[in-house]
Short mmCIF file of the C-alpha atoms (twelve columns), coordinates in Angstrom:
data_MODEL
# 
_entry.id   MODEL 
# 
loop_
_atom_site.group_PDB 
_atom_site.id 
_atom_site.type_symbol 
_atom_site.label_atom_id 
_atom_site.label_alt_id 
_atom_site.label_comp_id 
_atom_site.label_asym_id 
_atom_site.label_seq_id 
_atom_site.Cartn_x 
_atom_site.Cartn_y 
_atom_site.Cartn_z 
_atom_site.pdbx_PDB_model_num 
ATOM 1   C CA . UNK A 1   0.000   0.000  0.000   1 
ATOM 2   C CA . UNK A 2   1.401   3.410  -0.952  1 
ATOM 3   C CA . UNK A 3   1.969   6.055  1.702   1 
ATOM 4   C CA . UNK A 4   2.723   9.727  2.099   1 
ATOM 5   C CA . UNK A 5   6.129   10.683 3.469   1 
ATOM 6   C CA . UNK A 6   6.517   13.899 5.492   1 
ATOM 7   C CA . UNK A 7   9.920   15.542 5.942   1 
ATOM 8   C CA . UNK A 8   10.096  18.164 8.699   1 
ATOM 9   C CA . UNK A 9   13.856  18.468 9.203   1 
ATOM 10  C CA . UNK A 10  16.482  20.023 6.949   1 
ATOM 11  C CA . UNK A 11  18.791  17.968 4.783   1 
ATOM 12  C CA . UNK A 12  19.234  16.578 1.295   1 
ATOM 13  C CA . UNK A 13  17.357  14.082 -0.841  1 
ATOM 14  C CA . UNK A 14  19.773  11.801 -2.682  1 
ATOM 15  C CA . UNK A 15  19.528  8.912  -5.102  1 
ATOM 16  C CA . UNK A 16  21.535  5.717  -4.779  1 
ATOM 17  C CA . UNK A 17  20.967  3.289  -7.625  1 
ATOM 18  C CA . UNK A 18  17.232  2.536  -7.625  1 
ATOM 19  C CA . UNK A 19  16.357  4.067  -4.299  1 
ATOM 20  C CA . UNK A 20  16.229  7.435  -2.586  1 
ATOM 21  C CA . UNK A 21  17.382  8.406  0.865   1 
ATOM 22  C CA . UNK A 22  17.147  11.525 2.986   1 
ATOM 23  C CA . UNK A 23  20.348  12.684 4.667   1 
ATOM 24  C CA . UNK A 24  20.035  15.142 7.544   1 
ATOM 25  C CA . UNK A 25  22.502  17.936 8.186   1 
ATOM 26  C CA . UNK A 26  24.225  15.806 10.838  1 
ATOM 27  C CA . UNK A 27  24.768  12.891 8.448   1 
ATOM 28  C CA . UNK A 28  21.912  10.572 9.439   1 
ATOM 29  C CA . UNK A 29  20.373  8.648  6.541   1 
ATOM 30  C CA . UNK A 30  16.829  7.399  6.094   1 
ATOM 31  C CA . UNK A 31  16.014  5.306  3.039   1 
ATOM 32  C CA . UNK A 32  12.580  5.788  1.512   1 
ATOM 33  C CA . UNK A 33  10.501  2.791  0.355   1 
ATOM 34  C CA . UNK A 34  10.308  4.307  -3.103  1 
ATOM 35  C CA . UNK A 35  8.004   1.662  -4.599  1 
ATOM 36  C CA . UNK A 36  5.452   2.371  -1.866  1 
ATOM 37  C CA . UNK A 37  5.647   6.178  -1.783  1 
ATOM 38  C CA . UNK A 38  2.582   8.088  -2.982  1 
ATOM 39  C CA . UNK A 39  3.925   11.590 -2.435  1 
ATOM 40  C CA . UNK A 40  6.493   13.565 -0.466  1 
ATOM 41  C CA . UNK A 41  5.595   16.532 1.742   1 
ATOM 42  C CA . UNK A 42  8.551   18.846 2.310   1 
ATOM 43  C CA . UNK A 43  8.368   21.151 5.348   1 
ATOM 44  C CA . UNK A 44  12.089  21.454 6.124   1 
ATOM 45  C CA . UNK A 45  14.862  23.120 4.145   1 
ATOM 46  C CA . UNK A 46  15.582  20.288 1.719   1 
ATOM 47  C CA . UNK A 47  18.109  20.250 -1.118  1 
ATOM 48  C CA . UNK A 48  17.564  18.095 -4.206  1 
ATOM 49  C CA . UNK A 49  18.814  17.955 -7.754  1 
ATOM 50  C CA . UNK A 50  17.625  17.226 -11.292 1 
ATOM 51  C CA . UNK A 51  18.529  13.538 -11.009 1 
ATOM 52  C CA . UNK A 52  16.139  13.170 -8.066  1 
ATOM 53  C CA . UNK A 53  13.335  14.967 -9.910  1 
ATOM 54  C CA . UNK A 54  13.786  12.769 -12.973 1 
ATOM 55  C CA . UNK A 55  13.632  9.642  -10.849 1 
ATOM 56  C CA . UNK A 56  10.555  10.808 -8.939  1 
ATOM 57  C CA . UNK A 57  8.865   11.656 -12.223 1 
ATOM 58  C CA . UNK A 58  9.652   8.179  -13.508 1 
ATOM 59  C CA . UNK A 59  8.070   6.708  -10.367 1 
ATOM 60  C CA . UNK A 60  5.085   9.103  -10.628 1 
ATOM 61  C CA . UNK A 61  5.742   10.588 -7.182  1 
ATOM 62  C CA . UNK A 62  4.572   14.127 -6.429  1 
ATOM 63  C CA . UNK A 63  6.472   16.546 -4.183  1 
ATOM 64  C CA . UNK A 64  4.463   19.056 -2.163  1 
ATOM 65  C CA . UNK A 65  6.359   22.011 -0.701  1 
ATOM 66  C CA . UNK A 66  5.437   24.103 2.348   1 
ATOM 67  C CA . UNK A 67  7.219   27.217 3.547   1 
ATOM 68  C CA . UNK A 68  8.578   28.151 6.973   1 
ATOM 69  C CA . UNK A 69  5.079   29.158 8.078   1 
ATOM 70  C CA . UNK A 70  3.496   25.837 7.023   1 
ATOM 71  C CA . UNK A 71  1.754   27.333 3.983   1 
ATOM 72  C CA . UNK A 72  1.489   25.178 0.907   1 
ATOM 73  C CA . UNK A 73  3.601   26.915 -1.745  1 
ATOM 74  C CA . UNK A 74  3.596   24.516 -4.678  1 
ATOM 75  C CA . UNK A 75  4.175   21.051 -6.047  1 
ATOM 76  C CA . UNK A 76  6.522   19.236 -8.361  1 
ATOM 77  C CA . UNK A 77  3.872   17.651 -10.555 1 
ATOM 78  C CA . UNK A 78  5.488   14.916 -12.668 1 
ATOM 79  C CA . UNK A 79  4.664   14.460 -16.309 1 
ATOM 80  C CA . UNK A 80  0.965   13.546 -16.476 1 
ATOM 81  C CA . UNK A 81  0.595   9.890  -17.386 1 
ATOM 82  C CA . UNK A 82  -3.184  9.798  -17.462 1 
ATOM 83  C CA . UNK A 83  -4.205  13.204 -18.795 1 
ATOM 84  C CA . UNK A 84  -6.030  13.144 -22.099 1 
ATOM 85  C CA . UNK A 85  -6.571  16.005 -24.503 1 
ATOM 86  C CA . UNK A 86  -10.235 15.058 -24.783 1 
ATOM 87  C CA . UNK A 87  -10.818 15.331 -21.021 1 
ATOM 88  C CA . UNK A 88  -9.074  18.710 -20.884 1 
ATOM 89  C CA . UNK A 89  -11.348 19.944 -23.659 1 
ATOM 90  C CA . UNK A 90  -14.408 18.700 -21.761 1 
ATOM 91  C CA . UNK A 91  -13.221 20.432 -18.584 1 
ATOM 92  C CA . UNK A 92  -12.707 23.657 -20.494 1 
ATOM 93  C CA . UNK A 93  -16.121 23.306 -22.144 1 
ATOM 94  C CA . UNK A 94  -17.859 23.045 -18.772 1 
ATOM 95  C CA . UNK A 95  -15.846 25.969 -17.417 1 
ATOM 96  C CA . UNK A 96  -16.594 28.288 -20.337 1 
ATOM 97  C CA . UNK A 97  -20.304 27.442 -20.391 1 
ATOM 98  C CA . UNK A 98  -21.784 29.614 -17.627 1 
ATOM 99  C CA . UNK A 99  -24.720 27.305 -16.919 1 
ATOM 100 C CA . UNK A 100 -22.617 24.148 -16.811 1 
ATOM 101 C CA . UNK A 101 -20.030 25.769 -14.563 1 
ATOM 102 C CA . UNK A 102 -22.739 27.172 -12.285 1 
ATOM 103 C CA . UNK A 103 -24.325 23.732 -11.928 1 
ATOM 104 C CA . UNK A 104 -21.046 22.191 -10.786 1 
ATOM 105 C CA . UNK A 105 -20.232 25.086 -8.462  1 
ATOM 106 C CA . UNK A 106 -23.630 24.689 -6.797  1 
ATOM 107 C CA . UNK A 107 -23.052 20.950 -6.410  1 
ATOM 108 C CA . UNK A 108 -19.755 21.496 -4.605  1 
ATOM 109 C CA . UNK A 109 -21.285 24.041 -2.232  1 
ATOM 110 C CA . UNK A 110 -24.363 21.905 -1.589  1 
ATOM 111 C CA . UNK A 111 -22.084 18.992 -0.743  1 
ATOM 112 C CA . UNK A 112 -20.089 21.167 1.634   1 
ATOM 113 C CA . UNK A 113 -23.226 22.465 3.363   1 
ATOM 114 C CA . UNK A 114 -24.776 19.000 3.694   1 
ATOM 115 C CA . UNK A 115 -21.594 17.692 5.316   1 
ATOM 116 C CA . UNK A 116 -21.480 20.720 7.611   1 
ATOM 117 C CA . UNK A 117 -25.010 19.797 8.690   1 
ATOM 118 C CA . UNK A 118 -23.906 16.226 9.350   1 
ATOM 119 C CA . UNK A 119 -21.086 17.403 11.612  1 
ATOM 120 C CA . UNK A 120 -23.296 19.847 13.535  1 
ATOM 121 C CA . UNK A 121 -26.167 17.354 13.873  1 
ATOM 122 C CA . UNK A 122 -23.716 14.784 15.237  1 
ATOM 123 C CA . UNK A 123 -22.755 17.117 18.083  1 
ATOM 124 C CA . UNK A 124 -26.313 18.314 18.589  1 
ATOM 125 C CA . UNK A 125 -27.317 14.706 19.216  1 
ATOM 126 C CA . UNK A 126 -24.625 14.588 21.867  1 
ATOM 127 C CA . UNK A 127 -26.018 17.422 23.909  1 
ATOM 128 C CA . UNK A 128 -24.650 20.515 22.155  1 
ATOM 129 C CA . UNK A 129 -28.073 22.206 22.104  1 
ATOM 130 C CA . UNK A 130 -26.635 25.664 21.415  1 
ATOM 131 C CA . UNK A 131 -25.948 24.510 17.854  1 
ATOM 132 C CA . UNK A 132 -29.638 24.185 16.956  1 
ATOM 133 C CA . UNK A 133 -30.276 27.859 16.243  1 
ATOM 134 C CA . UNK A 134 -27.085 28.105 14.168  1 
ATOM 135 C CA . UNK A 135 -28.062 25.035 12.145  1 
ATOM 136 C CA . UNK A 136 -31.351 26.769 11.380  1 
ATOM 137 C CA . UNK A 137 -29.493 29.896 10.256  1 
ATOM 138 C CA . UNK A 138 -27.405 27.764 7.915   1 
ATOM 139 C CA . UNK A 139 -30.550 26.079 6.600   1 
ATOM 140 C CA . UNK A 140 -32.111 29.478 5.888   1 
ATOM 141 C CA . UNK A 141 -29.078 30.700 3.959   1 
ATOM 142 C CA . UNK A 142 -28.742 27.418 2.055   1 
ATOM 143 C CA . UNK A 143 -32.179 27.937 0.539   1 
ATOM 144 C CA . UNK A 144 -30.733 30.788 -1.507  1 
ATOM 145 C CA . UNK A 145 -28.259 28.625 -3.445  1 
ATOM 146 C CA . UNK A 146 -30.645 27.686 -6.227  1 
ATOM 147 C CA . UNK A 147 -31.399 31.345 -6.877  1 
ATOM 148 C CA . UNK A 148 -27.753 32.255 -7.455  1 
ATOM 149 C CA . UNK A 149 -27.060 33.286 -11.052 1 
ATOM 150 C CA . UNK A 150 -23.289 33.727 -10.811 1 
ATOM 151 C CA . UNK A 151 -20.452 31.762 -9.222  1 
ATOM 152 C CA . UNK A 152 -19.413 34.829 -7.217  1 
ATOM 153 C CA . UNK A 153 -22.865 34.862 -5.610  1 
ATOM 154 C CA . UNK A 154 -22.468 31.218 -4.617  1 
ATOM 155 C CA . UNK A 155 -19.023 31.918 -3.157  1 
ATOM 156 C CA . UNK A 156 -20.437 34.806 -1.124  1 
ATOM 157 C CA . UNK A 157 -23.306 32.713 0.198   1 
ATOM 158 C CA . UNK A 158 -20.995 29.844 1.045   1 
ATOM 159 C CA . UNK A 159 -18.701 32.275 2.867   1 
ATOM 160 C CA . UNK A 160 -21.595 33.504 5.023   1 
ATOM 161 C CA . UNK A 161 -22.545 29.932 5.875   1 
ATOM 162 C CA . UNK A 162 -18.986 29.070 6.853   1 
ATOM 163 C CA . UNK A 163 -18.858 32.131 9.127   1 
ATOM 164 C CA . UNK A 164 -21.828 30.703 11.044  1 
ATOM 165 C CA . UNK A 165 -20.251 27.253 10.976  1 
ATOM 166 C CA . UNK A 166 -16.955 28.500 12.399  1 
ATOM 167 C CA . UNK A 167 -18.872 30.221 15.190  1 
ATOM 168 C CA . UNK A 168 -20.023 26.723 16.202  1 
ATOM 169 C CA . UNK A 169 -16.467 25.556 16.885  1 
ATOM 170 C CA . UNK A 170 -16.438 27.108 20.358  1 
ATOM 171 C CA . UNK A 171 -19.648 25.250 21.276  1 
ATOM 172 C CA . UNK A 172 -18.206 21.957 20.048  1 
ATOM 173 C CA . UNK A 173 -14.788 22.152 21.710  1 
ATOM 174 C CA . UNK A 174 -15.703 24.146 24.851  1 
ATOM 175 C CA . UNK A 175 -11.961 24.686 25.310  1 
ATOM 176 C CA . UNK A 176 -11.273 28.389 25.834  1 
ATOM 177 C CA . UNK A 177 -7.673  28.008 24.701  1 
ATOM 178 C CA . UNK A 178 -9.000  27.138 21.253  1 
ATOM 179 C CA . UNK A 179 -11.877 29.579 20.990  1 
ATOM 180 C CA . UNK A 180 -12.175 31.405 17.690  1 
ATOM 181 C CA . UNK A 181 -13.757 34.815 17.032  1 
ATOM 182 C CA . UNK A 182 -13.350 34.787 13.270  1 
ATOM 183 C CA . UNK A 183 -11.585 32.837 10.565  1 
ATOM 184 C CA . UNK A 184 -8.178  34.343 9.807   1 
ATOM 185 C CA . UNK A 185 -5.680  32.763 7.417   1 
ATOM 186 C CA . UNK A 186 -2.542  34.737 6.645   1 
ATOM 187 C CA . UNK A 187 -1.447  34.733 9.323   1 
ATOM 188 C CA . UNK A 188 -3.641  32.530 11.561  1 
ATOM 189 C CA . UNK A 189 -4.510  34.635 14.609  1 
ATOM 190 C CA . UNK A 190 -4.933  31.853 17.182  1 
ATOM 191 C CA . UNK A 191 -4.555  28.135 17.847  1 
ATOM 192 C CA . UNK A 192 -7.801  27.093 16.169  1 
ATOM 193 C CA . UNK A 193 -7.101  29.089 13.025  1 
ATOM 194 C CA . UNK A 194 -3.651  27.529 12.851  1 
ATOM 195 C CA . UNK A 195 -5.173  24.037 13.020  1 
ATOM 196 C CA . UNK A 196 -7.761  24.819 10.340  1 
ATOM 197 C CA . UNK A 197 -5.153  26.268 7.971   1 
ATOM 198 C CA . UNK A 198 -2.727  23.404 8.449   1 
ATOM 199 C CA . UNK A 199 -5.411  20.748 8.097   1 
ATOM 200 C CA . UNK A 200 -6.839  22.345 4.960   1 
ATOM 201 C CA . UNK A 201 -3.384  22.479 3.373   1 
ATOM 202 C CA . UNK A 202 -2.917  18.755 3.975   1 
ATOM 203 C CA . UNK A 203 -6.295  18.034 2.413   1 
ATOM 204 C CA . UNK A 204 -5.588  20.239 -0.624  1 
ATOM 205 C CA . UNK A 205 -2.386  18.355 -1.388  1 
ATOM 206 C CA . UNK A 206 -3.945  14.937 -0.683  1 
ATOM 207 C CA . UNK A 207 -6.664  15.686 -3.251  1 
ATOM 208 C CA . UNK A 208 -4.076  17.002 -5.703  1 
ATOM 209 C CA . UNK A 209 -2.231  13.687 -5.426  1 
ATOM 210 C CA . UNK A 210 -5.463  11.827 -6.168  1 
ATOM 211 C CA . UNK A 211 -6.238  14.041 -9.177  1 
ATOM 212 C CA . UNK A 212 -2.858  13.025 -10.592 1 
ATOM 213 C CA . UNK A 213 -4.145  9.427  -10.753 1 
ATOM 214 C CA . UNK A 214 -7.128  10.454 -12.932 1 
ATOM 215 C CA . UNK A 215 -7.637  11.968 -16.379 1 
ATOM 216 C CA . UNK A 216 -8.541  15.344 -14.848 1 
ATOM 217 C CA . UNK A 217 -6.428  18.484 -15.051 1 
ATOM 218 C CA . UNK A 218 -6.115  20.145 -11.616 1 
ATOM 219 C CA . UNK A 219 -5.774  23.606 -13.149 1 
ATOM 220 C CA . UNK A 220 -9.431  23.776 -14.214 1 
ATOM 221 C CA . UNK A 221 -11.838 24.297 -11.316 1 
ATOM 222 C CA . UNK A 222 -15.443 25.448 -11.296 1 
ATOM 223 C CA . UNK A 223 -16.236 26.978 -7.924  1 
ATOM 224 C CA . UNK A 224 -12.741 28.444 -7.590  1 
ATOM 225 C CA . UNK A 225 -11.868 30.406 -10.702 1 
ATOM 226 C CA . UNK A 226 -9.303  29.107 -13.150 1 
ATOM 227 C CA . UNK A 227 -6.786  31.924 -13.353 1 
ATOM 228 C CA . UNK A 228 -3.118  32.458 -12.554 1 
ATOM 229 C CA . UNK A 229 -3.432  30.134 -9.551  1 
ATOM 230 C CA . UNK A 230 -1.577  26.906 -10.301 1 
ATOM 231 C CA . UNK A 231 -4.336  24.540 -9.192  1 
ATOM 232 C CA . UNK A 232 -8.025  25.047 -8.419  1 
ATOM 233 C CA . UNK A 233 -9.908  21.775 -8.931  1 
ATOM 234 C CA . UNK A 234 -8.489  20.361 -5.696  1 
ATOM 235 C CA . UNK A 235 -9.897  23.393 -3.846  1 
ATOM 236 C CA . UNK A 236 -13.351 22.627 -5.267  1 
ATOM 237 C CA . UNK A 237 -13.318 19.005 -4.130  1 
ATOM 238 C CA . UNK A 238 -11.876 19.982 -0.733  1 
ATOM 239 C CA . UNK A 239 -14.998 22.019 0.072   1 
ATOM 240 C CA . UNK A 240 -16.961 18.759 0.278   1 
ATOM 241 C CA . UNK A 241 -14.479 16.940 2.502   1 
ATOM 242 C CA . UNK A 242 -13.173 19.631 4.872   1 
ATOM 243 C CA . UNK A 243 -16.047 19.279 7.398   1 
ATOM 244 C CA . UNK A 244 -15.925 15.478 7.602   1 
ATOM 245 C CA . UNK A 245 -12.140 15.049 7.492   1 
ATOM 246 C CA . UNK A 246 -10.227 18.123 8.689   1 
ATOM 247 C CA . UNK A 247 -12.787 19.553 11.115  1 
ATOM 248 C CA . UNK A 248 -13.562 16.208 12.719  1 
ATOM 249 C CA . UNK A 249 -9.849  15.642 13.262  1 
ATOM 250 C CA . UNK A 250 -9.568  19.048 14.922  1 
ATOM 251 C CA . UNK A 251 -12.551 18.494 17.236  1 
ATOM 252 C CA . UNK A 252 -11.232 15.093 18.271  1 
ATOM 253 C CA . UNK A 253 -7.691  16.302 18.957  1 
ATOM 254 C CA . UNK A 254 -8.803  19.367 20.913  1 
ATOM 255 C CA . UNK A 255 -11.489 17.606 22.952  1 
ATOM 256 C CA . UNK A 256 -9.170  14.708 23.798  1 
ATOM 257 C CA . UNK A 257 -6.397  17.191 24.629  1 
ATOM 258 C CA . UNK A 258 -4.088  15.455 22.161  1 
ATOM 259 C CA . UNK A 259 -2.926  18.919 21.163  1 
ATOM 260 C CA . UNK A 260 -2.371  21.817 23.574  1 
ATOM 261 C CA . UNK A 261 -1.113  25.424 23.459  1 
ATOM 262 C CA . UNK A 262 2.401   24.048 24.061  1 
ATOM 263 C CA . UNK A 263 2.332   22.672 20.513  1 
ATOM 264 C CA . UNK A 264 2.145   26.160 18.986  1 
ATOM 265 C CA . UNK A 265 4.484   29.069 18.489  1 
ATOM 266 C CA . UNK A 266 3.783   32.764 17.933  1 
ATOM 267 C CA . UNK A 267 5.824   34.529 15.260  1 
ATOM 268 C CA . UNK A 268 5.315   37.473 12.900  1 
ATOM 269 C CA . UNK A 269 2.003   38.353 14.562  1 
ATOM 270 C CA . UNK A 270 0.638   34.884 13.795  1 
ATOM 271 C CA . UNK A 271 0.237   31.501 15.481  1 
ATOM 272 C CA . UNK A 272 1.746   28.348 13.970  1 
ATOM 273 C CA . UNK A 273 2.203   24.711 14.899  1 
ATOM 274 C CA . UNK A 274 5.596   23.636 16.164  1 
ATOM 275 C CA . UNK A 275 7.191   20.569 14.594  1 
ATOM 276 C CA . UNK A 276 5.757   18.303 17.309  1 
ATOM 277 C CA . UNK A 277 2.284   19.744 16.705  1 
ATOM 278 C CA . UNK A 278 2.568   19.254 12.950  1 
ATOM 279 C CA . UNK A 279 3.635   15.645 13.415  1 
ATOM 280 C CA . UNK A 280 0.698   15.002 15.751  1 
ATOM 281 C CA . UNK A 281 -1.747  16.444 13.243  1 
ATOM 282 C CA . UNK A 282 -0.187  14.565 10.323  1 
ATOM 283 C CA . UNK A 283 -0.456  11.324 12.271  1 
ATOM 284 C CA . UNK A 284 -4.157  11.909 12.904  1 
ATOM 285 C CA . UNK A 285 -4.697  13.005 9.307   1 
ATOM 286 C CA . UNK A 286 -3.086  9.889  7.856   1 
ATOM 287 C CA . UNK A 287 -5.047  7.663  10.237  1 
ATOM 288 C CA . UNK A 288 -8.255  9.369  9.134   1 
ATOM 289 C CA . UNK A 289 -7.429  8.950  5.459   1 
ATOM 290 C CA . UNK A 290 -6.892  5.215  6.025   1 
ATOM 291 C CA . UNK A 291 -10.134 4.812  7.976   1 
ATOM 292 C CA . UNK A 292 -12.659 2.712  6.090   1 
ATOM 293 C CA . UNK A 293 -16.357 3.400  5.674   1 
ATOM 294 C CA . UNK A 294 -19.206 1.565  3.979   1 
ATOM 295 C CA . UNK A 295 -19.801 2.910  0.484   1 
ATOM 296 C CA . UNK A 296 -22.747 1.792  -1.626  1 
ATOM 297 C CA . UNK A 297 -22.139 -1.603 -3.222  1 
ATOM 298 C CA . UNK A 298 -18.347 -1.338 -3.061  1 
ATOM 299 C CA . UNK A 299 -18.145 -2.360 0.582   1 
ATOM 300 C CA . UNK A 300 -15.591 -0.735 2.849   1 
ATOM 301 C CA . UNK A 301 -13.253 1.852  1.351   1 
ATOM 302 C CA . UNK A 302 -10.839 4.387  2.848   1 
ATOM 303 C CA . UNK A 303 -11.410 8.141  2.867   1 
ATOM 304 C CA . UNK A 304 -8.519  8.475  0.416   1 
ATOM 305 C CA . UNK A 305 -10.210 6.047  -1.948  1 
ATOM 306 C CA . UNK A 306 -13.460 7.948  -1.403  1 
ATOM 307 C CA . UNK A 307 -11.818 11.107 -2.754  1 
ATOM 308 C CA . UNK A 308 -10.639 9.223  -5.848  1 
ATOM 309 C CA . UNK A 309 -14.182 7.957  -6.446  1 
ATOM 310 C CA . UNK A 310 -15.446 11.537 -6.169  1 
ATOM 311 C CA . UNK A 311 -13.093 12.498 -8.968  1 
ATOM 312 C CA . UNK A 312 -14.260 9.587  -11.103 1 
ATOM 313 C CA . UNK A 313 -17.847 10.792 -10.613 1 
ATOM 314 C CA . UNK A 314 -16.808 14.219 -11.870 1 
ATOM 315 C CA . UNK A 315 -15.159 12.623 -14.912 1 
ATOM 316 C CA . UNK A 316 -18.401 10.806 -15.763 1 
ATOM 317 C CA . UNK A 317 -20.329 14.060 -15.442 1 
ATOM 318 C CA . UNK A 318 -17.975 15.862 -17.805 1 
ATOM 319 C CA . UNK A 319 -18.250 13.009 -20.310 1 
ATOM 320 C CA . UNK A 320 -22.046 13.142 -20.134 1 
ATOM 321 C CA . UNK A 321 -22.308 9.624  -18.714 1 
ATOM 322 C CA . UNK A 322 -23.757 10.342 -15.268 1 
ATOM 323 C CA . UNK A 323 -24.896 13.491 -13.481 1 
ATOM 324 C CA . UNK A 324 -22.515 14.495 -10.692 1 
ATOM 325 C CA . UNK A 325 -23.774 14.326 -7.132  1 
ATOM 326 C CA . UNK A 326 -21.433 15.184 -4.226  1 
ATOM 327 C CA . UNK A 327 -20.626 12.701 -1.480  1 
ATOM 328 C CA . UNK A 328 -22.662 13.238 1.660   1 
ATOM 329 C CA . UNK A 329 -21.534 11.581 4.880   1 
ATOM 330 C CA . UNK A 330 -24.129 9.203  6.375   1 
ATOM 331 C CA . UNK A 331 -23.377 10.506 9.862   1 
# 
């Protein structure tokens, strides 16, 4: 089974025959199981050369890079082995056709809202009664989606719904150290914002890695505009999965006190996870992605496989084979 490798320390990636190893600044070597590597996530200051990139491209391994402040900054996206000119044309067709693009954008937002409801209803059923009025406010706003005539209107409506949703985080965690007044990104203003930003970045890159295994081009999104941004389709798909993957991880870690203020650092007027905190979150994230759930007639599949199936559904929609419907969590 393939896995994601995360590198937090500084050093150099080197090739030796048909394998790759990471050598730290103090000379320690760690060999990577190259045949079982899905992607590499680089957080430390890592040196590599053209030979390494050629080998990784040959093995179809993606590199995701994050800067000193844990922001995703870009990927080394190997030569596409599955992309087809026909699929790219179909993606462009659906993007350029206002009605077709609007339909997909609405689907992504509806999926996100339905999964937000699932998360909030889960905690409401466990005694968080303060959430009921906020769920109703979300329901009221959600009724306006069908009336939206432009993608910008959908984005604005979705933003208002997420503002209400984020206001629920304090009711769910009940941990004052992690209370959040508003969603802030660059830089994150408190511990909770730091967790949300870091978790979302991991999800964005996980989806990007799954897109690489399909015929889809990640540069053409529908809810998020296709412009000078390198990738946007992964941001679209992430809207559906953020509530049921990233947010559930956060609630679990905070409520179980797996992560505490000691795992954060304040720098440049922002709050960021320390290396220990990042490793804790990555561990929980990878465990979540491997968790299996019952899915239709396919039996039990992992969340990572679930994301791939979501992309296949989008492919079928673009090819006119089957209307796209976003995944909604059963609980």
